[in-house]
N, C-alpha and C positions, 0 to 999 in steps of 0.2 A: 768464482769458478773453481777454488781448490776445495771447497765442500762438495762440490758436484763431482770432482775426480776422486774423493774419499768414497762417495757412495756407490760408485760403479762396482769397484772390487767387492763390496758387501752384498750388492744385489747378485752379482755372479756367484757368490758363496751360497747366498740363500737359495738360487736357482738350483745348484749342483744338490744341495741339502734336500730339496723337494724331489728332485729327479730320483733321488735314491731313498724316497719313502718319508722324508722327514717333514715338518710343518713349514708352510709356505714363508713365513715370516721369521725363521730361526736360522741362525748361522751354524755351521758345521761345528764350530768351537763350542758353543751353547749346547748343542746337541750331545757333544761327546762329553761334556761336563755332566749333563742330565742322566746320560745313559751309561756312565763310567762303572757302575756297580752291576750292570746287567751282564756284561762278558769282558773277557781279556781283552776282546778286539776293540773294545769301546775304551778300555782303561789304556790301553797301548796307543790307540789314536789320540787321547787326550795328552799323554806324555809326549808324543810326537809333536803336536800342535803347540804345545807349551815350549817344548824345546826350539821350535821354529820361530816363535815369538819370545825369545828369551830376554829382550829388553823391557817385557811386560811382565810385572810378577802375576802368577797366576792368571794366564790369559784365559784358559776356558773358564774358569769360576767367574771371572769378572765378565766376560761375555754372557754367560747364564744370568747371572745377577742383573745386568744391564737389561737384557730380554725381559726377565721376570719383574723388573721394576719399570720397563718401558722407557728407560733412559734413551734409548736410541731413536726415539720419537722426537719430533719436533716439539718445543714447549708447547705450543697451542693445542696439541693433541695429547698431552699427558693428563 
């Protein structure tokens, strides 16, 4: 059950990202890292998200790398 509880906020994060024009299987954190050089808004959002998740070093970059390397997928799907 704890893994399921961890997945629900991630699914909501991905839904919000999709509603605002992002890819369906990408989190806002990953998108903020990927688009950080596109505008000051994305760069600021990345900094804000990293500050919110202060206990995770380079949260947005880690989220991006996880998406890129498909680490968020169950091992059977990698």
